[in-house]
KENU-97505 format. One record per residue (C-alpha): residue number from 1; residue in three letters; x, y, z. Coordinates in steps of 0.02 Angstrom, whole numbers. Example, Ala and Ser with C-alpha at 12.3 -4.5 7.8 and 13.67 -1.06 7.14 Angstrom:
BEGIN
 logu torfi     c1     c2     c3
    1   ALA    615   -225    390
    2   SER    684    -53    357
end
This chain:
BEGIN
 logu torfi     c1     c2     c3
    1   MET   8200  -3044  11168
    2   GLY   8283  -2875  11152
    3   LEU   8220  -2728  11053
    4   ASN   8175  -2775  10875
    5   ASN   8256  -2644  10762
    6   ALA   8202  -2730  10601
    7   THR   8018  -2723  10649
    8   LEU   8032  -2540  10698
    9   ARG   8123  -2500  10535
   10   ASP   7989  -2588  10432
   11   ALA   7848  -2500  10525
   12   ILE   7929  -2329  10499
   13   LYS   7959  -2367  10316
   14   ALA   7778  -2421  10295
   15   ALA   7717  -2260  10379
   16   PHE   7818  -2151  10260
   17   LYS   7766  -2255  10110
   18   LYS   7583  -2236  10159
   19   ALA   7606  -2047  10174
   20   LYS   7697  -2039  10007
   21   GLU   7561  -2135   9915
   22   VAL   7417  -2017   9957
   23   PRO   7358  -1949   9789
   24   PRO   7348  -1761   9762
   25   PRO   7175  -1683   9755
   26   ASP   7095  -1661   9586
   27   PRO   7067  -1523   9540
   28   PRO   7207  -1440   9640
   29   ASP   7136  -1321   9768
   30   GLU   7248  -1234   9896
   31   GLU   7129  -1258  10042
   32   VAL   7102  -1442  10001
   33   ILE   7289  -1466   9978
   34   ASN   7324  -1387  10148
   35   GLN   7193  -1497  10232
   36   LEU   7262  -1652  10146
   37   GLN   7441  -1611  10196
   38   GLU   7387  -1585  10376
   39   GLN   7295  -1752  10376
   40   ILE   7447  -1839  10301
   41   LEU   7559  -1766  10438
   42   THR   7435  -1815  10574
   43   ASP   7421  -1993  10507
   44   LEU   7610  -2007  10488
   45   ALA   7639  -1946  10665
   46   GLN   7512  -2071  10732
   47   ASP   7589  -2214  10632
   48   LEU   7763  -2170  10698
   49   ALA   7697  -2159  10877
   50   ASN   7615  -2330  10857
   51   ALA   7777  -2403  10787
   52   LEU   7879  -2335  10932
   53   GLU   7754  -2394  11061
   54   ALA   7756  -2570  10987
   55   PHE   7947  -2564  10983
   56   VAL   7963  -2519  11166
   57   LYS   7824  -2634  11227
   58   GLY   7892  -2778  11124
   59   ALA   8053  -2791  11223
   60   ASP   8078  -2914  11365
   61   VAL   8121  -2845  11537
   62   VAL   8227  -2958  11646
   63   GLY   8324  -2937  11808
   64   VAL   8235  -2788  11885
   65   THR   8296  -2757  12063
   66   VAL   8199  -2648  12184
   67   GLU   8219  -2583  12360
   68   VAL   8071  -2545  12472
   69   LYS   8099  -2398  12590
   70   ASN   7996  -2332  12733
   71   ASN   7952  -2148  12761
   72   ALA   8122  -2120  12842
   73   ASN   8205  -2182  12681
   74   VAL   8271  -2339  12768
   75   VAL   8275  -2497  12663
   76   ILE   8150  -2621  12736
   77   GLY   8150  -2746  12594
   78   SER   8211  -2786  12421
   79   GLY   8167  -2897  12275
   80   THR   8226  -2955  12107
   81   GLN   8118  -3003  11960
   82   ASN   8197  -3153  11872
   83   ASN   8061  -3199  11748
   84   VAL   8029  -3112  11583
   85   GLY   7913  -2961  11594
   86   LYS   7847  -2831  11474
   87   VAL   7835  -2642  11478
   88   GLN   7653  -2589  11487
end
């Protein structure tokens, strides 16, 4: 299967929704607000990183061709991967 754009879109949307739904501190305090905003940004960045990692690792890899070379840069072998693989 190729890259799944719908799943990535939904994960990104969920990350922003989660960040948006964090309630403001009560009572408002500048230091607490700054700490909360920093935590929201950290959580959002992590959620986006997780979504992108899942997006990339979810794709199938097929038809990888390689050449094996010796120290003199001479091709001494080659191979092709025909089965489905995954990025790790």
